[in-house]
A tleap script that builds the chain and sets N, CA, C and O, in Angstrom:
source leaprc.protein.ff14SB
mol = sequence {
  NMET GLY THR GLN ILE ILE GLY ASN LEU ASN
  PHE ASP THR TYR LEU GLU MET GLU TYR GLN
  ASN SER GLN HIE ASN GLU LEU PHE ASN SER
  PHE ASP ASP PHE ARG LYS ALA ARG LEU SER
  SER PRO THR LEU PHE SER LYS TRP LEU GLU
  PHE ASN ALA ARG SER ALA PRO PRO LEU GLU
  TRP PHE LYS GLY LEU VAL LYS THR TYR VAL
  GLU LEU ALA SER TRP GLN ILE GLU ASP ILE
  PRO ARG LEU LEU ARG ILE ILE GLU LYS HIE
  TYR LYS ILE THR LEU PRO ASP GLU GLU GLY
  ILE LEU THR ALA GLU TYR TRP VAL ASP ALA
  LEU SER THR LYS ARG ARG ALA ARG THR ARG
  LYS CARG
}
set mol.1.N position { -38.433 19.986 -34.454 }
set mol.1.CA position { -38.146 21.299 -33.943 }
set mol.1.C position { -36.740 21.691 -34.371 }
set mol.1.O position { -35.948 20.815 -34.718 }
set mol.2.N position { -36.407 22.962 -34.359 }
set mol.2.CA position { -35.107 23.462 -34.775 }
set mol.2.C position { -34.010 23.125 -33.785 }
set mol.2.O position { -34.070 22.095 -33.113 }
set mol.3.N position { -33.015 23.982 -33.692 }
set mol.3.CA position { -31.890 23.773 -32.791 }
set mol.3.C position { -32.370 23.702 -31.354 }
set mol.3.O position { -33.150 24.537 -30.898 }
set mol.4.N position { -31.890 22.690 -30.650 }
set mol.4.CA position { -32.295 22.515 -29.255 }
set mol.4.C position { -31.281 23.179 -28.343 }
set mol.4.O position { -30.080 22.934 -28.459 }
set mol.5.N position { -31.751 24.003 -27.454 }
set mol.5.CA position { -30.927 24.646 -26.451 }
set mol.5.C position { -31.099 23.838 -25.180 }
set mol.5.O position { -32.223 23.671 -24.709 }
set mol.6.N position { -30.023 23.339 -24.620 }
set mol.6.CA position { -30.119 22.454 -23.468 }
set mol.6.C position { -29.811 23.206 -22.181 }
set mol.6.O position { -28.765 23.843 -22.059 }
set mol.7.N position { -30.730 23.128 -21.221 }
set mol.7.CA position { -30.459 23.530 -19.862 }
set mol.7.C position { -30.667 24.967 -19.468 }
set mol.7.O position { -30.575 25.285 -18.282 }
set mol.8.N position { -30.938 25.839 -20.387 }
set mol.8.CA position { -31.145 27.232 -20.019 }
set mol.8.C position { -32.387 27.830 -20.647 }
set mol.8.O position { -32.554 29.049 -20.655 }
set mol.9.N position { -33.235 27.010 -21.157 }
set mol.9.CA position { -34.399 27.509 -21.874 }
set mol.9.C position { -35.489 27.882 -20.893 }
set mol.9.O position { -36.104 27.015 -20.272 }
set mol.10.N position { -35.729 29.194 -20.754 }
set mol.10.CA position { -36.787 29.618 -19.831 }
set mol.10.C position { -38.154 29.383 -20.467 }
set mol.10.O position { -38.266 29.104 -21.660 }
set mol.11.N position { -39.163 29.499 -19.657 }
set mol.11.CA position { -40.514 29.153 -20.080 }
set mol.11.C position { -40.999 30.007 -21.249 }
set mol.11.O position { -41.549 29.474 -22.214 }
set mol.12.N position { -40.805 31.319 -21.176 }
set mol.12.CA position { -41.289 32.191 -22.247 }
set mol.12.C position { -40.566 31.904 -23.564 }
set mol.12.O position { -41.190 31.916 -24.625 }
set mol.13.N position { -39.272 31.649 -23.506 }
set mol.13.CA position { -38.525 31.310 -24.719 }
set mol.13.C position { -39.024 29.995 -25.299 }
set mol.13.O position { -39.163 29.856 -26.514 }
set mol.14.N position { -39.295 29.022 -24.417 }
set mol.14.CA position { -39.850 27.747 -24.880 }
set mol.14.C position { -41.178 27.967 -25.613 }
set mol.14.O position { -41.393 27.419 -26.694 }
set mol.15.N position { -42.058 28.766 -25.024 }
set mol.15.CA position { -43.352 29.021 -25.664 }
set mol.15.C position { -43.181 29.730 -27.004 }
set mol.15.O position { -43.873 29.409 -27.971 }
set mol.16.N position { -42.270 30.683 -27.063 }
set mol.16.CA position { -42.026 31.390 -28.328 }
set mol.16.C position { -41.535 30.427 -29.399 }
set mol.16.O position { -41.973 30.498 -30.547 }
set mol.17.N position { -40.622 29.521 -29.026 }
set mol.17.CA position { -40.129 28.529 -29.987 }
set mol.17.C position { -41.259 27.612 -30.447 }
set mol.17.O position { -41.377 27.302 -31.632 }
set mol.18.N position { -42.081 27.187 -29.507 }
set mol.18.CA position { -43.203 26.314 -29.860 }
set mol.18.C position { -44.152 27.032 -30.818 }
set mol.18.O position { -44.647 26.435 -31.774 }
set mol.19.N position { -44.397 28.297 -30.561 }
set mol.19.CA position { -45.287 29.094 -31.403 }
set mol.19.C position { -44.696 29.267 -32.814 }
set mol.19.O position { -45.406 29.133 -33.810 }
set mol.20.N position { -43.415 29.560 -32.884 }
set mol.20.CA position { -42.765 29.796 -34.176 }
set mol.20.C position { -42.545 28.515 -34.979 }
set mol.20.O position { -42.568 28.548 -36.209 }
set mol.21.N position { -42.334 27.389 -34.302 }
set mol.21.CA position { -41.980 26.142 -34.977 }
set mol.21.C position { -43.160 25.213 -35.197 }
set mol.21.O position { -42.993 23.994 -35.230 }
set mol.22.N position { -44.322 25.763 -35.344 }
set mol.22.CA position { -45.496 24.911 -35.543 }
set mol.22.C position { -46.563 25.678 -36.317 }
set mol.22.O position { -46.353 26.804 -36.770 }
set mol.23.N position { -47.694 25.035 -36.447 }
set mol.23.CA position { -48.820 25.677 -37.121 }
set mol.23.C position { -49.579 26.606 -36.185 }
set mol.23.O position { -50.558 27.233 -36.588 }
set mol.24.N position { -49.129 26.694 -34.938 }
set mol.24.CA position { -49.872 27.499 -33.966 }
set mol.24.C position { -50.032 28.953 -34.403 }
set mol.24.O position { -51.072 29.562 -34.151 }
set mol.25.N position { -49.023 29.507 -35.048 }
set mol.25.CA position { -49.131 30.912 -35.444 }
set mol.25.C position { -50.207 31.121 -36.506 }
set mol.25.O position { -50.647 32.249 -36.731 }
set mol.26.N position { -50.636 30.028 -37.165 }
set mol.26.CA position { -51.748 30.132 -38.111 }
set mol.26.C position { -53.098 30.025 -37.408 }
set mol.26.O position { -54.106 30.515 -37.917 }
set mol.27.N position { -53.119 29.390 -36.248 }
set mol.27.CA position { -54.364 29.153 -35.524 }
set mol.27.C position { -54.731 30.270 -34.554 }
set mol.27.O position { -55.889 30.387 -34.152 }
set mol.28.N position { -53.759 31.089 -34.178 }
set mol.28.CA position { -53.992 32.143 -33.191 }
set mol.28.C position { -53.671 33.499 -33.789 }
set mol.28.O position { -52.794 33.619 -34.645 }
set mol.29.N position { -54.380 34.512 -33.337 }
set mol.29.CA position { -54.174 35.859 -33.849 }
set mol.29.C position { -52.850 36.465 -33.407 }
set mol.29.O position { -52.290 37.325 -34.086 }
set mol.30.N position { -52.351 36.002 -32.251 }
set mol.30.CA position { -51.109 36.575 -31.726 }
set mol.30.C position { -50.437 35.577 -30.789 }
set mol.30.O position { -51.033 34.579 -30.386 }
set mol.31.N position { -49.193 35.867 -30.453 }
set mol.31.CA position { -48.483 35.044 -29.488 }
set mol.31.C position { -49.189 35.074 -28.142 }
set mol.31.O position { -49.260 34.047 -27.467 }
set mol.32.N position { -49.709 36.222 -27.735 }
set mol.32.CA position { -50.415 36.315 -26.448 }
set mol.32.C position { -51.636 35.398 -26.407 }
set mol.32.O position { -51.898 34.758 -25.389 }
set mol.33.N position { -52.388 35.334 -27.517 }
set mol.33.CA position { -53.536 34.423 -27.578 }
set mol.33.C position { -53.070 32.967 -27.466 }
set mol.33.O position { -53.674 32.164 -26.756 }
set mol.34.N position { -51.994 32.645 -28.174 }
set mol.34.CA position { -51.428 31.301 -28.106 }
set mol.34.C position { -50.989 30.979 -26.679 }
set mol.34.O position { -51.280 29.897 -26.170 }
set mol.35.N position { -50.287 31.916 -26.032 }
set mol.35.CA position { -49.778 31.708 -24.673 }
set mol.35.C position { -50.934 31.437 -23.701 }
set mol.35.O position { -50.865 30.516 -22.887 }
set mol.36.N position { -51.977 32.234 -23.794 }
set mol.36.CA position { -53.137 32.039 -22.910 }
set mol.36.C position { -53.759 30.658 -23.113 }
set mol.36.O position { -54.128 29.991 -22.146 }
set mol.37.N position { -53.871 30.237 -24.348 }
set mol.37.CA position { -54.451 28.929 -24.635 }
set mol.37.C position { -53.548 27.800 -24.140 }
set mol.37.O position { -54.041 26.812 -23.595 }
set mol.38.N position { -52.264 27.930 -24.318 }
set mol.38.CA position { -51.312 26.879 -23.909 }
set mol.38.C position { -51.218 26.744 -22.395 }
set mol.38.O position { -50.934 25.657 -21.892 }
set mol.39.N position { -51.450 27.820 -21.667 }
set mol.39.CA position { -51.347 27.755 -20.215 }
set mol.39.C position { -52.370 26.801 -19.604 }
set mol.39.O position { -52.212 26.366 -18.464 }
set mol.40.N position { -53.395 26.484 -20.344 }
set mol.40.CA position { -54.398 25.546 -19.825 }
set mol.40.C position { -54.057 24.088 -20.158 }
set mol.40.O position { -54.779 23.179 -19.750 }
set mol.41.N position { -52.980 23.862 -20.886 }
set mol.41.CA position { -52.597 22.504 -21.262 }
set mol.41.C position { -51.973 21.758 -20.083 }
set mol.41.O position { -51.053 22.273 -19.446 }
set mol.42.N position { -52.462 20.554 -19.786 }
set mol.42.CA position { -51.894 19.796 -18.665 }
set mol.42.C position { -50.476 19.292 -18.934 }
set mol.42.O position { -49.771 18.924 -17.994 }
set mol.43.N position { -50.046 19.269 -20.191 }
set mol.43.CA position { -48.705 18.776 -20.513 }
set mol.43.C position { -47.695 19.884 -20.774 }
set mol.43.O position { -46.528 19.601 -21.045 }
set mol.44.N position { -48.119 21.124 -20.698 }
set mol.44.CA position { -47.234 22.224 -21.072 }
set mol.44.C position { -45.941 22.245 -20.278 }
set mol.44.O position { -44.857 22.317 -20.858 }
set mol.45.N position { -46.041 22.183 -18.962 }
set mol.45.CA position { -44.836 22.258 -18.143 }
set mol.45.C position { -43.963 21.023 -18.338 }
set mol.45.O position { -42.736 21.128 -18.331 }
set mol.46.N position { -44.573 19.862 -18.511 }
set mol.46.CA position { -43.766 18.653 -18.692 }
set mol.46.C position { -42.984 18.704 -20.009 }
set mol.46.O position { -41.842 18.248 -20.063 }
set mol.47.N position { -43.578 19.245 -21.053 }
set mol.47.CA position { -42.856 19.370 -22.323 }
set mol.47.C position { -41.682 20.335 -22.184 }
set mol.47.O position { -40.601 20.079 -22.714 }
set mol.48.N position { -41.888 21.428 -21.482 }
set mol.48.CA position { -40.819 22.397 -21.245 }
set mol.48.C position { -39.696 21.760 -20.433 }
set mol.48.O position { -38.519 21.921 -20.758 }
set mol.49.N position { -40.061 21.036 -19.377 }
set mol.49.CA position { -39.048 20.392 -18.541 }
set mol.49.C position { -38.319 19.291 -19.306 }
set mol.49.O position { -37.112 19.116 -19.138 }
set mol.50.N position { -39.029 18.559 -20.132 }
set mol.50.CA position { -38.381 17.523 -20.945 }
set mol.50.C position { -37.362 18.154 -21.890 }
set mol.50.O position { -36.305 17.579 -22.151 }
set mol.51.N position { -37.683 19.320 -22.391 }
set mol.51.CA position { -36.767 20.038 -23.274 }
set mol.51.C position { -35.462 20.375 -22.551 }
set mol.51.O position { -34.402 20.452 -23.173 }
set mol.52.N position { -35.549 20.575 -21.240 }
set mol.52.CA position { -34.385 20.921 -20.428 }
set mol.52.C position { -33.803 19.723 -19.673 }
set mol.52.O position { -32.900 19.887 -18.853 }
set mol.53.N position { -34.313 18.529 -19.943 }
set mol.53.CA position { -33.889 17.329 -19.209 }
set mol.53.C position { -32.391 17.068 -19.372 }
set mol.53.O position { -31.762 17.463 -20.354 }
set mol.54.N position { -31.849 16.380 -18.354 }
set mol.54.CA position { -30.446 15.972 -18.355 }
set mol.54.C position { -29.510 17.159 -18.511 }
set mol.54.O position { -28.586 17.141 -19.323 }
set mol.55.N position { -29.767 18.191 -17.717 }
set mol.55.CA position { -28.941 19.394 -17.778 }
set mol.55.C position { -28.682 19.912 -16.361 }
set mol.55.O position { -29.227 19.401 -15.383 }
set mol.56.N position { -27.850 20.921 -16.281 }
set mol.56.CA position { -27.532 21.553 -14.993 }
set mol.56.C position { -27.618 23.066 -15.167 }
set mol.56.O position { -26.594 23.744 -15.241 }
set mol.57.N position { -28.830 23.589 -15.231 }
set mol.57.CA position { -29.003 25.033 -15.450 }
set mol.57.C position { -28.507 25.848 -14.252 }
set mol.57.O position { -28.384 25.324 -13.145 }
set mol.58.N position { -28.227 27.118 -14.481 }
set mol.58.CA position { -27.778 27.985 -13.387 }
set mol.58.C position { -28.931 28.339 -12.440 }
set mol.58.O position { -30.100 28.098 -12.743 }
set mol.59.N position { -28.584 28.902 -11.316 }
set mol.59.CA position { -29.562 29.286 -10.296 }
set mol.59.C position { -30.638 30.206 -10.864 }
set mol.59.O position { -31.809 30.059 -10.512 }
set mol.60.N position { -30.283 31.132 -11.716 }
set mol.60.CA position { -31.272 32.066 -12.273 }
set mol.60.C position { -32.361 31.326 -13.040 }
set mol.60.O position { -33.520 31.737 -13.021 }
set mol.61.N position { -31.995 30.230 -13.718 }
set mol.61.CA position { -32.996 29.437 -14.428 }
set mol.61.C position { -33.999 28.852 -13.441 }
set mol.61.O position { -35.203 28.855 -13.697 }
set mol.62.N position { -33.500 28.347 -12.305 }
set mol.62.CA position { -34.386 27.786 -11.290 }
set mol.62.C position { -35.284 28.855 -10.680 }
set mol.62.O position { -36.445 28.592 -10.366 }
set mol.63.N position { -34.749 30.051 -10.514 }
set mol.63.CA position { -35.588 31.142 -9.999 }
set mol.63.C position { -36.727 31.431 -10.969 }
set mol.63.O position { -37.860 31.669 -10.550 }
set mol.64.N position { -36.427 31.412 -12.261 }
set mol.64.CA position { -37.472 31.599 -13.264 }
set mol.64.C position { -38.474 30.461 -13.263 }
set mol.64.O position { -39.674 30.686 -13.418 }
set mol.65.N position { -37.988 29.240 -13.089 }
set mol.65.CA position { -38.861 28.074 -13.024 }
set mol.65.C position { -39.822 28.197 -11.851 }
set mol.65.O position { -41.028 28.002 -12.009 }
set mol.66.N position { -39.299 28.516 -10.686 }
set mol.66.CA position { -40.152 28.631 -9.493 }
set mol.66.C position { -41.154 29.759 -9.673 }
set mol.66.O position { -42.330 29.603 -9.345 }
set mol.67.N position { -40.701 30.882 -10.185 }
set mol.67.CA position { -41.607 32.012 -10.420 }
set mol.67.C position { -42.727 31.602 -11.382 }
set mol.67.O position { -43.886 31.961 -11.175 }
set mol.68.N position { -42.383 30.855 -12.426 }
set mol.68.CA position { -43.376 30.381 -13.389 }
set mol.68.C position { -44.409 29.479 -12.713 }
set mol.68.O position { -45.611 29.634 -12.930 }
set mol.69.N position { -43.939 28.543 -11.900 }
set mol.69.CA position { -44.872 27.636 -11.214 }
set mol.69.C position { -45.750 28.373 -10.203 }
set mol.69.O position { -46.928 28.050 -10.051 }
set mol.70.N position { -45.183 29.353 -9.517 }
set mol.70.CA position { -45.961 30.094 -8.513 }
set mol.70.C position { -46.988 31.001 -9.196 }
set mol.70.O position { -48.158 31.026 -8.815 }
set mol.71.N position { -46.539 31.741 -10.203 }
set mol.71.CA position { -47.423 32.734 -10.820 }
set mol.71.C position { -48.392 32.139 -11.838 }
set mol.71.O position { -49.544 32.567 -11.909 }
set mol.72.N position { -47.952 31.172 -12.619 }
set mol.72.CA position { -48.805 30.660 -13.693 }
set mol.72.C position { -49.535 29.372 -13.337 }
set mol.72.O position { -50.636 29.126 -13.830 }
set mol.73.N position { -48.938 28.560 -12.494 }
set mol.73.CA position { -49.563 27.284 -12.143 }
set mol.73.C position { -50.108 27.284 -10.716 }
set mol.73.O position { -50.623 26.270 -10.244 }
set mol.74.N position { -49.996 28.404 -10.042 }
set mol.74.CA position { -50.541 28.590 -8.685 }
set mol.74.C position { -49.992 27.610 -7.651 }
set mol.74.O position { -50.718 27.188 -6.750 }
set mol.75.N position { -48.727 27.249 -7.774 }
set mol.75.CA position { -48.097 26.418 -6.749 }
set mol.75.C position { -47.847 27.265 -5.517 }
set mol.75.O position { -47.577 28.462 -5.625 }
set mol.76.N position { -47.934 26.656 -4.357 }
set mol.76.CA position { -47.653 27.332 -3.092 }
set mol.76.C position { -46.158 27.219 -2.789 }
set mol.76.O position { -45.527 26.212 -3.113 }
set mol.77.N position { -45.604 28.246 -2.174 }
set mol.77.CA position { -44.176 28.268 -1.854 }
set mol.77.C position { -43.767 27.032 -1.045 }
set mol.77.O position { -42.702 26.465 -1.287 }
set mol.78.N position { -44.585 26.619 -0.108 }
set mol.78.CA position { -44.210 25.473 0.731 }
set mol.78.C position { -44.110 24.171 -0.067 }
set mol.78.O position { -43.538 23.195 0.419 }
set mol.79.N position { -44.659 24.146 -1.286 }
set mol.79.CA position { -44.585 22.954 -2.131 }
set mol.79.C position { -43.398 22.974 -3.098 }
set mol.79.O position { -43.137 21.982 -3.778 }
set mol.80.N position { -42.689 24.086 -3.161 }
set mol.80.CA position { -41.579 24.220 -4.105 }
set mol.80.C position { -40.457 23.214 -3.844 }
set mol.80.O position { -39.950 22.638 -4.807 }
set mol.81.N position { -40.043 22.970 -2.601 }
set mol.81.CA position { -38.990 21.953 -2.398 }
set mol.81.C position { -39.380 20.582 -2.973 }
set mol.81.O position { -38.540 19.900 -3.560 }
set mol.82.N position { -40.631 20.181 -2.811 }
set mol.82.CA position { -41.103 18.914 -3.371 }
set mol.82.C position { -41.062 18.960 -4.900 }
set mol.82.O position { -40.642 17.997 -5.541 }
set mol.83.N position { -41.491 20.060 -5.470 }
set mol.83.CA position { -41.451 20.232 -6.920 }
set mol.83.C position { -40.024 20.083 -7.446 }
set mol.83.O position { -39.789 19.392 -8.437 }
set mol.84.N position { -39.078 20.733 -6.778 }
set mol.84.CA position { -37.689 20.670 -7.236 }
set mol.84.C position { -37.129 19.251 -7.139 }
set mol.84.O position { -36.370 18.824 -8.009 }
set mol.85.N position { -37.495 18.529 -6.099 }
set mol.85.CA position { -37.041 17.141 -5.976 }
set mol.85.C position { -37.623 16.272 -7.101 }
set mol.85.O position { -36.932 15.418 -7.657 }
set mol.86.N position { -38.875 16.497 -7.422 }
set mol.86.CA position { -39.520 15.755 -8.509 }
set mol.86.C position { -38.826 16.061 -9.832 }
set mol.86.O position { -38.516 15.153 -10.603 }
set mol.87.N position { -38.587 17.326 -10.085 }
set mol.87.CA position { -37.941 17.741 -11.332 }
set mol.87.C position { -36.531 17.159 -11.416 }
set mol.87.O position { -36.106 16.676 -12.465 }
set mol.88.N position { -35.822 17.213 -10.301 }
set mol.88.CA position { -34.458 16.680 -10.279 }
set mol.88.C position { -34.455 15.185 -10.580 }
set mol.88.O position { -33.634 14.709 -11.364 }
set mol.89.N position { -35.355 14.457 -9.968 }
set mol.89.CA position { -35.385 13.001 -10.134 }
set mol.89.C position { -35.955 12.590 -11.501 }
set mol.89.O position { -35.355 11.781 -12.209 }
set mol.90.N position { -37.094 13.142 -11.858 }
set mol.90.CA position { -37.786 12.712 -13.072 }
set mol.90.C position { -37.100 13.190 -14.354 }
set mol.90.O position { -36.983 12.434 -15.319 }
set mol.91.N position { -36.649 14.443 -14.359 }
set mol.91.CA position { -36.078 15.022 -15.573 }
set mol.91.C position { -34.554 15.046 -15.563 }
set mol.91.O position { -33.928 15.458 -16.539 }
set mol.92.N position { -33.961 14.604 -14.458 }
set mol.92.CA position { -32.498 14.585 -14.335 }
set mol.92.C position { -31.905 15.985 -14.537 }
set mol.92.O position { -30.861 16.159 -15.165 }
set mol.93.N position { -32.609 16.966 -13.982 }
set mol.93.CA position { -32.130 18.349 -14.023 }
set mol.93.C position { -31.418 18.603 -12.696 }
set mol.93.O position { -32.040 18.574 -11.634 }
set mol.94.N position { -30.133 18.849 -12.764 }
set mol.94.CA position { -29.305 18.991 -11.573 }
set mol.94.C position { -29.517 20.351 -10.924 }
set mol.94.O position { -29.411 21.395 -11.566 }
set mol.95.N position { -29.818 20.305 -9.640 }
set mol.95.CA position { -29.978 21.548 -8.878 }
set mol.95.C position { -28.614 22.186 -8.635 }
set mol.95.O position { -27.618 21.480 -8.475 }
set mol.96.N position { -28.565 23.514 -8.607 }
set mol.96.CA position { -27.289 24.174 -8.295 }
set mol.96.C position { -26.917 23.955 -6.828 }
set mol.96.O position { -27.779 23.701 -5.986 }
set mol.97.N position { -25.649 24.057 -6.546 }
set mol.97.CA position { -25.153 23.906 -5.179 }
set mol.97.C position { -25.381 25.235 -4.453 }
set mol.97.O position { -24.488 26.078 -4.366 }
set mol.98.N position { -26.584 25.391 -3.943 }
set mol.98.CA position { -26.997 26.631 -3.290 }
set mol.98.C position { -27.596 26.277 -1.937 }
set mol.98.O position { -28.556 25.511 -1.858 }
set mol.99.N position { -27.035 26.829 -0.885 }
set mol.99.CA position { -27.507 26.512 0.460 }
set mol.99.C position { -28.982 26.886 0.622 }
set mol.99.O position { -29.386 28.009 0.321 }
set mol.100.N position { -29.769 25.936 1.097 }
set mol.100.CA position { -31.170 26.178 1.399 }
set mol.100.C position { -32.130 26.085 0.233 }
set mol.100.O position { -33.326 26.326 0.402 }
set mol.101.N position { -31.639 25.742 -0.949 }
set mol.101.CA position { -32.505 25.750 -2.138 }
set mol.101.C position { -33.707 24.812 -2.012 }
set mol.101.O position { -34.721 25.005 -2.683 }
set mol.102.N position { -33.594 23.810 -1.163 }
set mol.102.CA position { -34.711 22.876 -0.979 }
set mol.102.C position { -35.534 23.191 0.263 }
set mol.102.O position { -36.091 22.296 0.899 }
set mol.103.N position { -35.601 24.474 0.597 }
set mol.103.CA position { -36.452 24.900 1.714 }
set mol.103.C position { -37.427 25.960 1.220 }
set mol.103.O position { -37.115 26.734 0.315 }
set mol.104.N position { -38.587 25.985 1.813 }
set mol.104.CA position { -39.585 27.006 1.465 }
set mol.104.C position { -39.082 28.397 1.822 }
set mol.104.O position { -39.359 29.362 1.109 }
set mol.105.N position { -38.339 28.504 2.929 }
set mol.105.CA position { -37.827 29.809 3.368 }
set mol.105.C position { -36.918 30.438 2.308 }
set mol.105.O position { -36.959 31.647 2.079 }
set mol.106.N position { -36.110 29.611 1.674 }
set mol.106.CA position { -35.225 30.106 0.619 }
set mol.106.C position { -36.050 30.776 -0.479 }
set mol.106.O position { -35.708 31.862 -0.949 }
set mol.107.N position { -37.134 30.122 -0.880 }
set mol.107.CA position { -37.933 30.636 -1.990 }
set mol.107.C position { -38.789 31.828 -1.593 }
set mol.107.O position { -39.064 32.690 -2.427 }
set mol.108.N position { -39.211 31.895 -0.346 }
set mol.108.CA position { -39.905 33.098 0.130 }
set mol.108.C position { -38.963 34.287 -0.019 }
set mol.108.O position { -39.352 35.327 -0.551 }
set mol.109.N position { -37.731 34.136 0.449 }
set mol.109.CA position { -36.745 35.212 0.350 }
set mol.109.C position { -36.396 35.535 -1.096 }
set mol.109.O position { -36.344 36.704 -1.477 }
set mol.110.N position { -36.157 34.500 -1.906 }
set mol.110.CA position { -35.760 34.712 -3.302 }
set mol.110.C position { -36.841 35.435 -4.098 }
set mol.110.O position { -36.544 36.354 -4.860 }
set mol.111.N position { -38.077 35.026 -3.925 }
set mol.111.CA position { -39.163 35.661 -4.679 }
set mol.111.C position { -39.477 37.051 -4.161 }
set mol.111.O position { -39.804 37.933 -4.954 }
set mol.112.N position { -39.389 37.276 -2.872 }
set mol.112.CA position { -39.661 38.613 -2.348 }
set mol.112.C position { -38.540 39.571 -2.731 }
set mol.112.O position { -38.798 40.758 -2.933 }
set mol.113.N position { -37.305 39.091 -2.837 }
set mol.113.CA position { -36.190 39.927 -3.286 }
set mol.113.C position { -36.414 40.370 -4.719 }
set mol.113.O position { -36.183 41.534 -5.049 }
set mol.114.N position { -36.861 39.461 -5.577 }
set mol.114.CA position { -37.146 39.813 -6.972 }
set mol.114.C position { -38.260 40.852 -7.057 }
set mol.114.O position { -38.184 41.792 -7.849 }
set mol.115.N position { -39.286 40.680 -6.243 }
set mol.115.CA position { -40.397 41.638 -6.263 }
set mol.115.C position { -39.930 43.014 -5.816 }
set mol.115.O position { -40.304 44.027 -6.408 }
set mol.116.N position { -39.102 43.049 -4.757 }
set mol.116.CA position { -38.585 44.340 -4.277 }
set mol.116.C position { -37.716 45.002 -5.336 }
set mol.116.O position { -37.804 46.214 -5.531 }
set mol.117.N position { -36.881 44.234 -6.022 }
set mol.117.CA position { -36.013 44.784 -7.059 }
set mol.117.C position { -36.838 45.343 -8.209 }
set mol.117.O position { -36.509 46.403 -8.741 }
set mol.118.N position { -37.904 44.652 -8.602 }
set mol.118.CA position { -38.774 45.127 -9.675 }
set mol.118.C position { -39.474 46.417 -9.266 }
set mol.118.O position { -39.617 47.330 -10.078 }
set mol.119.N position { -39.906 46.496 -8.019 }
set mol.119.CA position { -40.597 47.680 -7.525 }
set mol.119.C position { -39.664 48.882 -7.530 }
set mol.119.O position { -40.082 49.983 -7.888 }
set mol.120.N position { -38.414 48.692 -7.141 }
set mol.120.CA position { -37.445 49.795 -7.121 }
set mol.120.C position { -37.136 50.320 -8.505 }
set mol.120.O position { -36.842 51.506 -8.648 }
set mol.121.N position { -37.189 49.481 -9.534 }
set mol.121.CA position { -36.872 49.902 -10.900 }
set mol.121.C position { -37.912 50.838 -11.477 }
set mol.121.O position { -37.601 51.609 -12.385 }
set mol.122.N position { -39.117 50.798 -10.989 }
set mol.122.CA position { -40.208 51.605 -11.553 }
set mol.122.C position { -40.071 53.053 -11.232 }
set mol.122.O position { -40.911 53.857 -11.636 }
savepdb mol mol.pdb
quit
């Protein structure tokens, strides 16, 4: 793979890099077709997390990570604290020093705030 970006690579950017740096663009008609096919891969998230291993991404990266797991992998909010602990331990990705980040309540508020902000922009 080309230049590795450590610790701030969001999911969509990771997928775009994977699509561009492989034969995938020859096998699929478009990036959207590739993305849909990759979302069914059981190793997709682990490869993305491995790419970001041993890093300390900012809070916004974690918000994107949680949103990705909730929206694309159908994780429940109450399971997010467990997910973050697993990611922190297994991939050595350091959580930001943010009060309440390992509580479900934090993520309910964080995700609903993002939804409200998106709704106001329309």
